[in-house]
Structures are given as C-alpha cells and as structure tokens.
N, C-alpha and C positions, 0 to 999 in steps of 0.2 A: 345413507347419505345422498344428497342431491346437489353436489358441488357443481357449479357452472364452470369451474376452472380447477385444474389439478396440476401440481408441479412436484417432481421428485427431487429432493435435495440430498446430497452427500455431505455430511457435516465433518469437517476436518479441523484440526488445530495445528498450527505451525509454531513450535516453541511456546505454546500457550495461547496464541492469537487465533481466534476462530474465523475460518472461512467456510461459508456454506455454498457449495457448488451446485448449480442447477444442472442436473444430469438427465432430466427427463421431463417432457411435456412443454418444452419452451419453443416458441416460434421466433424467427429471425427479427432483428431490428432493422427498420428502413435505413438505407444509406449504402453507397457503393464503396466506401472506405470505412475503416474503424473510427476515424476522426468524425465522419458524418454520422455514424451510428451513435457515438458519444454525444454529439451535439443534439441529435434527435431526442435522446432521453432527457437531456438537461434543459432544452428549450422548447420542445414540442409536446412530449408525452412522458410524464414521470410516473405512470401508473404502477410500474414494477417496483419502484422505490417505495411508493405508498403501500403496496400490497405486501412486500416482503421485508422491508426494513423497519416499518413502524409497528408498534404494538397493535393488536395482541399477537401477531404472527412473527414479529421481529424483536430483536433486542439490540441496544446500542453497542454492546461490546462484541460486534461481529461485522462482517461484510458479506454481501451476496456476490457470487461470481457468475456472470452470464457467459455461456459458451455459445458462439455463433459460427456459421460457416466463415472460413477465412475470405478475405477480400483480395489476396494475392496468392499466386501459385507457389511461392516459397514456403508458405505456412501450412500447418496441419489443422489449426483451429483458431477462430477469433475469440477474443476475451475482453470483457468490460467489467469493471468493478463498481458495484453499487455500494456507496457509503451512506451515512445517515441522512445527509441532506442533498446529495447529488451524485452523479456517476463520475468516476475517476478513470484517468487514462491507464494507470499502472499501479500495481502493488506487488512487491517482491514476495511477501509472505503468502499472499493469495494465489500467485502463480505457482508457488511451491505446493499449496493445498490443491489447486486444480490438477497439477501434474500427478500428485499422489492419488487423487480421486479417479482420474481417467484411467490410470494404469491398474490400480488395485481392484477396481470394479470391473475390469475387462473391457471397457469401452475402447481403449487402445491396448493392443496386445503387449504384454510384458516380455522383454527380452533380457536375459541375464548375461553378462553382469551389468549392462547399461541399456536403458531405453531412452530414446530422444523424442521430444516433441517441440515443434516450433510454433509459438503463439504469435498471432497477429494482434497487436495492440495499437491504440492511438498514439502511443509514445514510440512506436517502432517495433520491429521484430525482436522477440525474446526467445532464445534457444534454451530449453530446459533439458538437462541430462540427469536421469534418475539412476542412482546406483542401486541395483536390485539383487536380492538374494532370498531364496526360499519363499518366493511369492510376496515379498515385502519390499517397498521402496525405502531403503535405509537412509538415503540422503538425496536431496535434490540440489543441483547446481544450476544457476541461471547466468547466461550471458546477458547482462543488464543493458538497457538502452544507454547510449553515450551520455555521460554526466559532465557537467561543467559548472564552475563557480562563476557567479555573476557579481558578487559583492563580498569583500572581506573587511571585517571590522567596521561595518557601517554602524552608525549610532542613531538612537532615537531617544527622546525625552519621555519619561513616564511619570505619572503622579505617584504610583505605588513604589517604584524602586529608583527613581532618578534616571540618570543616563544609563542606557543599556546598549552594549555592543553586540553585534550579531553578524553572521555570515549568511549569504543566500546562495543556494546551489540547486541545480536541476538534477534529479536522480531518477526521473520517471514522472514526477511532479515536482513543483518548486517547494522547497522547504527553507525556513529560516532556522539557523542553528545557533543556540545560545549557551554559553557556559553557565551552568546551573548555579554556581556560587554567587552570581550577580543578583539572584532573587532571594538569597539567604536560605536556600533549601538544599538538601541532598537527595539523590535519586535512590529512594528507599520505598518499600511497599507502604509504610505508614504515612508517606507524604503524597500518595497518588492523587487524592482529591485536590490538594492544594496545587500540585504541579499541573493537573488538568485545567484548573481554573486560571492559573497564571498563563499557561500556554495559549488558551483561547483568547484571553485579554491581549496578550502580546501579538497574536496573529492579526487581530483587528487593527491594533495601533500601527504595526508595520505596514499592512496593506494600505492604510490611510496615508502613509508617509512616503511610499515609493510605488513606482510602476514596474511590474515584473512581467515580462513577455518572452515567450519562447521565440527564438529567431527564425524558425522555419514552420512552426505549427501555430496558426493564429488562435485556435481555440484553447491552447494551454497558456494560461496567464494567471497571475496572482499567486500569493503564497498559500499553499494548500494546508500547511500545518507548521507548527513550531516544534523543533526537536531540542530538548535540553541534553547537554553532554557533560561528561566529566572524565578526565583521563585517570585510569586505574594504575596502581603501582606496577602491575605486570605488563603495562603498555597497551592494554585494551582500552577501547572507548566505551564507557557506560552511557547508554542512551535512554531517553524517555521521550517518545514522540507523543504529542498531545493532539487529539483528533476531535473535530466537531462531532456532536454538539458539546462535548466536554468530558473526555475520558483519555486514558493513556493506553498506548499500544502495549500489548503483553509481549510481543516479540521485539527483537532489536530493530525492526523496520527495514525492509529491503531497499525501498527507494531512498530512505534516509541514510542507510549504510553506503549506498552507491554515491550519494551526495557527499558523505564524509570522506570517501576516497578521493573525490575530485578536489575537495578543499585541502586535504592533506598534500596532494600533489601540487596544488597551486602555492602552498606555503613551503614547499621544499621538504616536507616531512615524509614523503613516500616516493617511490620510483617503480619503474616497470619490473614485475616479478615479485614485488614485496607483498606479503600477506599480512592482513590486519584483522583483529577480532573486534566485533561490536557485541555488547552485552546488555541485556534488557533489565528492566526494573525487577524481574523475577528470576534473573540469572540465565535466561535463554541466550544462546550464542549463535551468531552468524560468522562465517569465515569469508573474508573478501580478499581477492587477489587482483592486483592491477595488471592488466594484460597488455594494453597498448595506449597510445596517445594519438589524437587526430585533431581536427578543427571543425567546429560548427559555427558558421557565421564568423563573428569576431572573437569567439571564445575558444580556448584550448579545451578539448574534451578528453575524458578518460574512458576507456573500456574496461569494465570490471566484472569478474565472475564472483557471484555470491552464493553460498550454500548454507542449507539448514535442514532440519528434520521435521516431518509431519506424521500425524496419526489420524486415521479415520476413527470416529467415535460414535457415529449415529447415521442412520438412513431415515430421512424424514419425508412424509407426504404432506404437502401444504395445499389446502383447498379453500374455496370461497362458496359458502352457502348463499343462495339468493336473498335469504331473510336476515343475513348478518347485518347488524346495525352499524358496523364499523368497516365498510368496504374500503375506505381510504386510510384506515388506521388512525392512530393518535399518538401524541408524545406528551408526557407530563414531566414537569421540572424536577420532581423528586428523583426520577431516574435519569432523565435526559439532560438535566442541568438547565440553567437559565439561558444558555446560548441557543 
C-alpha cells in the first residue's frame, strides 16, 4: 500500500445506530473553542466529511466521531460529529459510542464499577459515566446539554398532508417533533423509507417558514432534523428521527430524547426526578431522567441524563491511495436519496 493518509476507526453501534470513532491518525481541527472547530469544518474545510462520510469509504447510515484535544480544562476530550452533509455540535448516541470506544480500547483506563469522561462539544460540556464490569461498558449515561422548547404546536401548511402541527426544541441540536399520525404512517420498520422521505420534506418546509436560533451560540441555528413520535400504551415515546440526506435513526436519538424531555416539561407532562423511555423504530431504548430546571436566555431549560447501550463490532483502517479516482468521494441517489 502507498496510502498518503491513514486513519484508525473503532466502529461501534448504539442500540443499532452506527458511530465510527476516529481513534488513531487524526490531527487537530483549527479553532480555540469547539464552536470554532465546528465552524471551520462547515465553512472552511470539509475534507474529512468528503473523505470519511461519502462513498466509497463511507455509508449514509452512520456518523464519524472526531476526537480532539479539549478547549477547556474541565473536559477530558473534544468531540465533533461528522454527518452526511455537515458537522454537528452534538449527538447522544455518538457520544455513547465514543465513550465505549475510548474505554474498551484502553485509550482511557477503565475503572469498575464506573468510568467518567467529560466531553467538550460545541453544545457545551457533556459528562459521560460508563457502568463497567468484567472489561465491558454495560451502559453509558450522559448529562446532556441543557434542553429547551422554543415552540409548541406551531403549524405549517403542506401540499402533501395539509396543516401539520409540530414542536421545536433544542436538545444538543434543534429538532422539530411531529406526531406521526398527521402524515398517515406508523413508526414501523416497513415504513422507514416513507418516514425518511417525509421527514426530509418537512425539515425543509419548516426551515423555510421559521427562524430558529440558539440564544447564546450563534453558529447553532436551523432545524437539524424532524423527529416523528407516537405515545405507546406503556407510556414510552416511540421515536423516528429522520436524518439528511434521507434515512432514519436506528437508535431512539439522544439529542431528540433530550428535546422530548424539555417538551414534556413545558407541557406539564414531566417533573424533576421523573424517568421516561424513548423507543426507536427497531425497539432500541434510551432511559431519560429529568434532573433539574434552569434558564437559558428567555427559555426555561431542563437538564436530563440519558442512558443507553453500545457494542464495538469492528476496527477499521481507512486510507487514501494517491491514484484513487475518488478522493472527494461521491453520493448516488439510489442509496443517499434525492435530498
């Protein structure tokens, strides 16, 4: 081999959702804060997205997690999420994957019964606590960034479904949350393609009809995704988060679950100390516990701990040969969708 670049990835899934963690061969991203590092990838140099997310080296049903030196003394490691089209401030499932990868590969020493890692993200500090036994991270709990609802029962007119009502909340990124019965579908595996297409369509319609801006972080704006929800008979919330360019989250979605808790609090459906289950399209589960309430700008914010399970399934070496005809990768609509 004559690779001009080589990266070591630890491939992990969190309740079915794939997070590929760059655990070797990576250099730091310019910027003295995680917000500036995120902005650098999205506005200056997206080569890592093109290298790692696009085919033939990447797949749409995954994320890449970049680990960097932290930018504040309170954190152990910096973290940025590479999604299909841009870098993202935060992802709960991917932080759980990164925690599992760092501990189970020995990069951070495992301590039983618990190992703690503090991540520096563009959405704020995230404290991860891994429950460890016999060399395995059995469960990872995250103190998520403060979440807050910015709109409840807002409405938008659509050609496909008429008037749609939705909530908007920040849970690490902004998401619009829609009761799935409004589009005439149920959250089932057989409907994944239709749900993905509907979610991407609604995301664009909602973004065209409203301005969504974080009150203290200028670079976090706009709706990142649409999450469909349905309340289950046992009290859990069935979720289906739809992600660009057109797929569904296999996990219950950590940032979405965080947003769900803020909406439940805003609606008077939850209070401090209450635990709530979110359940994915393939029956993966996250457990969310509302810990406290505070204020961010004009919004009441909630602090929630969310936990789930992860498994390492591969160690991958990714490289680039100088003669490779696809150094920037490619995306085809048969796999990546029309979005």
